[in-house]
TIMIKE-56367 format. One record per atom (N, C-alpha, C): atom name; x, y, z. Coordinates in pm, whole numbers, plus 50000, padded with zeros to 5 digits. Layout:
// residues N
+------+-------+-------+-------+
! atom !    xx !    yy !    zz !
+------+-------+-------+-------+
!   CA !     X !     Y !     Z !
...
+------+-------+-------+-------+
***
This chain:
// residues 115
+------+-------+-------+-------+
! atom !    xx !    yy !    zz !
+------+-------+-------+-------+
!    N ! 51776 ! 47655 ! 50635 !
!   CA ! 51645 ! 47691 ! 50586 !
!    C ! 51617 ! 47837 ! 50622 !
!    N ! 51569 ! 47915 ! 50525 !
!   CA ! 51540 ! 48055 ! 50545 !
!    C ! 51390 ! 48074 ! 50563 !
!    N ! 51352 ! 48148 ! 50667 !
!   CA ! 51212 ! 48180 ! 50688 !
!    C ! 51181 ! 48312 ! 50617 !
!    N ! 51079 ! 48310 ! 50534 !
!   CA ! 51039 ! 48431 ! 50463 !
!    C ! 50938 ! 48507 ! 50548 !
!    N ! 50956 ! 48636 ! 50558 !
!   CA ! 50865 ! 48720 ! 50635 !
!    C ! 50736 ! 48746 ! 50557 !
!    N ! 50743 ! 48740 ! 50425 !
!   CA ! 50627 ! 48754 ! 50337 !
!    C ! 50617 ! 48629 ! 50251 !
!    N ! 50494 ! 48588 ! 50223 !
!   CA ! 50472 ! 48467 ! 50145 !
!    C ! 50394 ! 48498 ! 50018 !
!    N ! 50421 ! 48422 ! 49911 !
!   CA ! 50345 ! 48440 ! 49788 !
!    C ! 50195 ! 48430 ! 49814 !
!    N ! 50120 ! 48523 ! 49754 !
!   CA ! 49976 ! 48525 ! 49770 !
!    C ! 49926 ! 48619 ! 49878 !
!    N ! 50016 ! 48661 ! 49969 !
!   CA ! 49974 ! 48756 ! 50072 !
!    C ! 49943 ! 48891 ! 50007 !
!    N ! 49843 ! 48957 ! 50063 !
!   CA ! 49804 ! 49090 ! 50015 !
!    C ! 49871 ! 49195 ! 50103 !
!    N ! 49922 ! 49301 ! 50038 !
!   CA ! 49995 ! 49403 ! 50111 !
!    C ! 49954 ! 49544 ! 50070 !
!    N ! 49971 ! 49635 ! 50163 !
!   CA ! 49954 ! 49778 ! 50141 !
!    C ! 50088 ! 49841 ! 50176 !
!    N ! 50149 ! 49913 ! 50083 !
!   CA ! 50280 ! 49972 ! 50104 !
!    C ! 50272 ! 50124 ! 50097 !
!    N ! 50340 ! 50188 ! 50190 !
!   CA ! 50350 ! 50333 ! 50190 !
!    C ! 50497 ! 50366 ! 50168 !
!    N ! 50526 ! 50432 ! 50056 !
!   CA ! 50664 ! 50470 ! 50026 !
!    C ! 50697 ! 50600 ! 50100 !
!    N ! 50812 ! 50600 ! 50162 !
!   CA ! 50855 ! 50716 ! 50240 !
!    C ! 50877 ! 50836 ! 50149 !
!    N ! 50830 ! 50952 ! 50196 !
!   CA ! 50854 ! 51077 ! 50126 !
!    C ! 50976 ! 51144 ! 50187 !
!    N ! 51064 ! 51197 ! 50103 !
!   CA ! 51185 ! 51262 ! 50153 !
!    C ! 51170 ! 51413 ! 50163 !
!    N ! 51073 ! 51469 ! 50090 !
!   CA ! 51044 ! 51611 ! 50098 !
!    C ! 50893 ! 51629 ! 50104 !
!    N ! 50850 ! 51744 ! 50152 !
!   CA ! 50707 ! 51772 ! 50163 !
!    C ! 50640 ! 51777 ! 50026 !
!    N ! 50713 ! 51816 ! 49923 !
!   CA ! 50656 ! 51829 ! 49789 !
!    C ! 50659 ! 51700 ! 49708 !
!    N ! 50726 ! 51600 ! 49760 !
!   CA ! 50731 ! 51471 ! 49689 !
!    C ! 50592 ! 51408 ! 49690 !
!    N ! 50550 ! 51351 ! 49577 !
!   CA ! 50415 ! 51294 ! 49572 !
!    C ! 50400 ! 51173 ! 49665 !
!    N ! 50277 ! 51154 ! 49711 !
!   CA ! 50245 ! 51036 ! 49792 !
!    C ! 50239 ! 50916 ! 49699 !
!    N ! 50303 ! 50807 ! 49740 !
!   CA ! 50298 ! 50683 ! 49661 !
!    C ! 50265 ! 50568 ! 49754 !
!    N ! 50151 ! 50512 ! 49733 !
!   CA ! 50110 ! 50391 ! 49805 !
!    C ! 50093 ! 50282 ! 49701 !
!    N ! 50103 ! 50159 ! 49745 !
!   CA ! 50090 ! 50045 ! 49654 !
!    C ! 50007 ! 49939 ! 49725 !
!    N ! 49910 ! 49883 ! 49654 !
!   CA ! 49827 ! 49776 ! 49706 !
!    C ! 49835 ! 49660 ! 49608 !
!    N ! 49874 ! 49543 ! 49658 !
!   CA ! 49888 ! 49431 ! 49567 !
!    C ! 49912 ! 49300 ! 49637 !
!    N ! 49961 ! 49204 ! 49559 !
!   CA ! 49983 ! 49067 ! 49604 !
!    C ! 50131 ! 49034 ! 49593 !
!    N ! 50183 ! 48968 ! 49694 !
!   CA ! 50322 ! 48924 ! 49694 !
!    C ! 50337 ! 48810 ! 49594 !
!    N ! 50432 ! 48826 ! 49501 !
!   CA ! 50466 ! 48718 ! 49409 !
!    C ! 50575 ! 48630 ! 49468 !
!    N ! 50676 ! 48698 ! 49527 !
!   CA ! 50786 ! 48623 ! 49589 !
!    C ! 50860 ! 48715 ! 49685 !
!    N ! 50937 ! 48651 ! 49774 !
!   CA ! 51016 ! 48723 ! 49872 !
!    C ! 51146 ! 48647 ! 49893 !
!    N ! 51258 ! 48719 ! 49887 !
!   CA ! 51388 ! 48657 ! 49913 !
!    C ! 51488 ! 48764 ! 49955 !
!    N ! 51562 ! 48735 ! 50058 !
!   CA ! 51672 ! 48820 ! 50102 !
!    C ! 51632 ! 48967 ! 50119 !
!    N ! 51514 ! 48991 ! 50175 !
!   CA ! 51471 ! 49127 ! 50200 !
!    C ! 51408 ! 49198 ! 50081 !
!    N ! 51400 ! 49130 ! 49968 !
!   CA ! 51340 ! 49188 ! 49849 !
!    C ! 51205 ! 49122 ! 49824 !
!    N ! 51105 ! 49203 ! 49792 !
!   CA ! 50972 ! 49149 ! 49765 !
!    C ! 50928 ! 49190 ! 49625 !
!    N ! 50876 ! 49094 ! 49552 !
!   CA ! 50819 ! 49120 ! 49419 !
!    C ! 50668 ! 49121 ! 49438 !
!    N ! 50603 ! 49233 ! 49399 !
!   CA ! 50459 ! 49249 ! 49417 !
!    C ! 50394 ! 49294 ! 49287 !
!    N ! 50267 ! 49256 ! 49272 !
!   CA ! 50189 ! 49299 ! 49156 !
!    C ! 50060 ! 49361 ! 49207 !
!    N ! 50029 ! 49480 ! 49156 !
!   CA ! 49908 ! 49549 ! 49199 !
!    C ! 49898 ! 49688 ! 49141 !
!    N ! 49842 ! 49780 ! 49220 !
!   CA ! 49816 ! 49915 ! 49174 !
!    C ! 49883 ! 50020 ! 49262 !
!    N ! 49924 ! 50129 ! 49198 !
!   CA ! 49976 ! 50246 ! 49267 !
!    C ! 49858 ! 50336 ! 49301 !
!    N ! 49860 ! 50390 ! 49421 !
!   CA ! 49763 ! 50491 ! 49464 !
!    C ! 49842 ! 50618 ! 49491 !
!    N ! 49789 ! 50729 ! 49446 !
!   CA ! 49856 ! 50857 ! 49465 !
!    C ! 49751 ! 50963 ! 49496 !
!    N ! 49796 ! 51081 ! 49538 !
!   CA ! 49705 ! 51188 ! 49577 !
!    C ! 49684 ! 51284 ! 49460 !
!    N ! 49558 ! 51315 ! 49434 !
!   CA ! 49523 ! 51417 ! 49335 !
!    C ! 49552 ! 51552 ! 49399 !
!    N ! 49637 ! 51632 ! 49337 !
!   CA ! 49680 ! 51760 ! 49394 !
!    C ! 49565 ! 51859 ! 49410 !
!    N ! 49462 ! 51845 ! 49331 !
!   CA ! 49350 ! 51939 ! 49338 !
!    C ! 49253 ! 51905 ! 49451 !
!    N ! 49221 ! 51776 ! 49467 !
!   CA ! 49121 ! 51735 ! 49566 !
!    C ! 49182 ! 51685 ! 49696 !
!    N ! 49311 ! 51656 ! 49694 !
!   CA ! 49383 ! 51596 ! 49807 !
!    C ! 49325 ! 51459 ! 49846 !
!    N ! 49269 ! 51389 ! 49747 !
!   CA ! 49216 ! 51255 ! 49768 !
!    C ! 49299 ! 51154 ! 49692 !
!    N ! 49313 ! 51034 ! 49749 !
!   CA ! 49385 ! 50927 ! 49682 !
!    C ! 49302 ! 50871 ! 49569 !
!    N ! 49370 ! 50832 ! 49461 !
!   CA ! 49304 ! 50760 ! 49354 !
!    C ! 49397 ! 50650 ! 49304 !
!    N ! 49338 ! 50547 ! 49243 !
!   CA ! 49414 ! 50433 ! 49193 !
!    C ! 49452 ! 50456 ! 49047 !
!    N ! 49577 ! 50438 ! 49018 !
!   CA ! 49621 ! 50442 ! 48879 !
!    C ! 49571 ! 50314 ! 48812 !
!    N ! 49522 ! 50323 ! 48689 !
!   CA ! 49455 ! 50207 ! 48627 !
!    C ! 49546 ! 50092 ! 48587 !
!    N ! 49671 ! 50119 ! 48555 !
!   CA ! 49758 ! 50012 ! 48506 !
!    C ! 49809 ! 49924 ! 48620 !
!    N ! 49813 ! 49795 ! 48594 !
!   CA ! 49870 ! 49700 ! 48690 !
!    C ! 50022 ! 49705 ! 48676 !
!    N ! 50089 ! 49707 ! 48789 !
!   CA ! 50235 ! 49714 ! 48789 !
!    C ! 50293 ! 49600 ! 48872 !
!    N ! 50411 ! 49557 ! 48831 !
!   CA ! 50489 ! 49463 ! 48910 !
!    C ! 50613 ! 49538 ! 48954 !
!    N ! 50638 ! 49535 ! 49084 !
!   CA ! 50750 ! 49608 ! 49142 !
!    C ! 50838 ! 49516 ! 49224 !
!    N ! 50964 ! 49553 ! 49231 !
!   CA ! 51059 ! 49490 ! 49322 !
!    C ! 51088 ! 49594 ! 49430 !
!    N ! 51062 ! 49560 ! 49555 !
!   CA ! 51076 ! 49656 ! 49665 !
!    C ! 51171 ! 49599 ! 49770 !
!    N ! 51262 ! 49682 ! 49816 !
!   CA ! 51351 ! 49642 ! 49926 !
!    C ! 51273 ! 49657 ! 50056 !
!    N ! 51223 ! 49549 ! 50107 !
!   CA ! 51138 ! 49550 ! 50225 !
!    C ! 51212 ! 49592 ! 50352 !
!    N ! 51342 ! 49577 ! 50353 !
!   CA ! 51421 ! 49606 ! 50474 !
!    C ! 51497 ! 49737 ! 50464 !
!    N ! 51466 ! 49820 ! 50367 !
!   CA ! 51542 ! 49943 ! 50343 !
!    C ! 51503 ! 50059 ! 50434 !
!    N ! 51386 ! 50052 ! 50495 !
!   CA ! 51336 ! 50165 ! 50572 !
!    C ! 51267 ! 50268 ! 50484 !
!    N ! 51258 ! 50243 ! 50355 !
!   CA ! 51196 ! 50336 ! 50261 !
!    C ! 51049 ! 50306 ! 50239 !
!    N ! 51000 ! 50194 ! 50292 !
!   CA ! 50862 ! 50155 ! 50270 !
!    C ! 50805 ! 50091 ! 50396 !
!    N ! 50682 ! 50128 ! 50428 !
!   CA ! 50609 ! 50067 ! 50538 !
!    C ! 50514 ! 49966 ! 50476 !
!    N ! 50522 ! 49841 ! 50518 !
!   CA ! 50441 ! 49735 ! 50460 !
!    C ! 50339 ! 49686 ! 50561 !
!    N ! 50213 ! 49694 ! 50524 !
!   CA ! 50103 ! 49640 ! 50604 !
!    C ! 50054 ! 49514 ! 50534 !
!    N ! 50050 ! 49404 ! 50606 !
!   CA ! 49995 ! 49280 ! 50552 !
!    C ! 49844 ! 49284 ! 50572 !
!    N ! 49771 ! 49265 ! 50464 !
!   CA ! 49625 ! 49274 ! 50467 !
!    C ! 49562 ! 49138 ! 50487 !
!    N ! 49442 ! 49134 ! 50543 !
!   CA ! 49372 ! 49005 ! 50557 !
!    C ! 49345 ! 48944 ! 50419 !
!    N ! 49342 ! 48813 ! 50413 !
!   CA ! 49316 ! 48743 ! 50287 !
!    C ! 49180 ! 48778 ! 50229 !
!    N ! 49086 ! 48818 ! 50313 !
!   CA ! 48950 ! 48848 ! 50268 !
!    C ! 48938 ! 48983 ! 50195 !
!    N ! 49039 ! 49069 ! 50202 !
!   CA ! 49031 ! 49201 ! 50139 !
!    C ! 49021 ! 49185 ! 49987 !
!    N ! 48926 ! 49255 ! 49929 !
!   CA ! 48906 ! 49253 ! 49784 !
!    C ! 48985 ! 49370 ! 49724 !
!    N ! 49101 ! 49340 ! 49669 !
!   CA ! 49193 ! 49444 ! 49623 !
!    C ! 49134 ! 49533 ! 49514 !
!    N ! 49048 ! 49478 ! 49430 !
!   CA ! 48989 ! 49558 ! 49323 !
!    C ! 48886 ! 49658 ! 49374 !
!    N ! 48850 ! 49650 ! 49502 !
!   CA ! 48754 ! 49742 ! 49561 !
!    C ! 48816 ! 49838 ! 49661 !
!    N ! 48948 ! 49837 ! 49675 !
!   CA ! 49015 ! 49922 ! 49774 !
!    C ! 49002 ! 50069 ! 49735 !
!    N ! 48960 ! 50149 ! 49832 !
!   CA ! 48950 ! 50294 ! 49816 !
!    C ! 49000 ! 50361 ! 49944 !
!    N ! 49031 ! 50488 ! 49933 !
!   CA ! 49070 ! 50570 ! 50048 !
!    C ! 48953 ! 50660 ! 50082 !
!    N ! 48919 ! 50667 ! 50210 !
!   CA ! 48807 ! 50750 ! 50254 !
!    C ! 48850 ! 50837 ! 50370 !
!    N ! 48804 ! 50963 ! 50366 !
!   CA ! 48826 ! 51052 ! 50479 !
!    C ! 48712 ! 51029 ! 50576 !
!    N ! 48748 ! 50990 ! 50696 !
!   CA ! 48650 ! 50969 ! 50804 !
!    C ! 48662 ! 51086 ! 50901 !
!    N ! 48573 ! 51094 ! 50994 !
!   CA ! 48573 ! 51205 ! 51089 !
!    C ! 48704 ! 51215 ! 51167 !
!    N ! 48768 ! 51101 ! 51189 !
!   CA ! 48892 ! 51104 ! 51268 !
!    C ! 49017 ! 51074 ! 51187 !
!    N ! 49009 ! 51079 ! 51054 !
!   CA ! 49129 ! 51059 ! 50975 !
!    C ! 49105 ! 50988 ! 50844 !
!    N ! 49213 ! 50933 ! 50789 !
!   CA ! 49210 ! 50866 ! 50658 !
!    C ! 49208 ! 50716 ! 50679 !
!    N ! 49122 ! 50647 ! 50603 !
!   CA ! 49113 ! 50501 ! 50609 !
!    C ! 49120 ! 50441 ! 50471 !
!    N ! 49179 ! 50324 ! 50464 !
!   CA ! 49178 ! 50242 ! 50343 !
!    C ! 49076 ! 50132 ! 50369 !
!    N ! 48987 ! 50108 ! 50273 !
!   CA ! 48883 ! 50006 ! 50292 !
!    C ! 48848 ! 49943 ! 50158 !
!    N ! 48785 ! 49828 ! 50164 !
!   CA ! 48732 ! 49765 ! 50043 !
!    C ! 48579 ! 49768 ! 50044 !
!    N ! 48523 ! 49844 ! 50137 !
!   CA ! 48379 ! 49856 ! 50148 !
!    C ! 48316 ! 49755 ! 50243 !
!    N ! 48396 ! 49663 ! 50291 !
!   CA ! 48347 ! 49564 ! 50388 !
!    C ! 48370 ! 49619 ! 50529 !
!    N ! 48364 ! 49533 ! 50627 !
!   CA ! 48392 ! 49575 ! 50765 !
!    C ! 48540 ! 49606 ! 50788 !
!    N ! 48627 ! 49560 ! 50697 !
!   CA ! 48770 ! 49580 ! 50712 !
!    C ! 48809 ! 49723 ! 50675 !
!    N ! 48903 ! 49778 ! 50751 !
!   CA ! 48965 ! 49905 ! 50715 !
!    C ! 49104 ! 49912 ! 50776 !
!    N ! 49185 ! 49996 ! 50718 !
!   CA ! 49320 ! 50024 ! 50767 !
!    C ! 49329 ! 50173 ! 50792 !
!    N ! 49347 ! 50211 ! 50916 !
!   CA ! 49358 ! 50352 ! 50953 !
!    C ! 49500 ! 50398 ! 50925 !
!    N ! 49514 ! 50496 ! 50836 !
!   CA ! 49648 ! 50547 ! 50805 !
!    C ! 49662 ! 50693 ! 50849 !
!    N ! 49583 ! 50732 ! 50946 !
!   CA ! 49587 ! 50871 ! 50994 !
!    C ! 49721 ! 50908 ! 51056 !
!    N ! 49796 ! 50809 ! 51102 !
!   CA ! 49924 ! 50837 ! 51164 !
!    C ! 50033 ! 50863 ! 51060 !
!    N ! 50000 ! 50844 ! 50932 !
!   CA ! 50094 ! 50869 ! 50823 !
!    C ! 50050 ! 50998 ! 50753 !
!    N ! 50140 ! 51092 ! 50740 !
!   CA ! 50105 ! 51218 ! 50676 !
!    C ! 50059 ! 51195 ! 50533 !
!    N ! 49946 ! 51246 ! 50497 !
!   CA ! 49894 ! 51228 ! 50361 !
!    C ! 49853 ! 51359 ! 50297 !
!    N ! 49858 ! 51469 ! 50369 !
!   CA ! 49819 ! 51599 ! 50311 !
!    C ! 49936 ! 51664 ! 50243 !
+------+-------+-------+-------+
***
């Protein structure tokens, strides 16, 4: 029997590793469809940085992606079930960058370079 590290229905926030300073920021927020052998299938939205404002925005189209969870190319944060994915935004706070849905929940991503 194989234990899955991610389960269908779990909500996730993914930060794709940048290999160069000029490479665009790519974050993904969505729901796990399935997980097997280190690969995760997720459906949700891509968030990227607007080059003019340096603020994250959500791309409108829903995407389904296959991501190698064990590759070292992506940091995966499992979100609480209560997070409302359609309300997720990025906000600059006095001490850094946070991801929030407007509720009491937030994810501090200040330790990840976003500028």
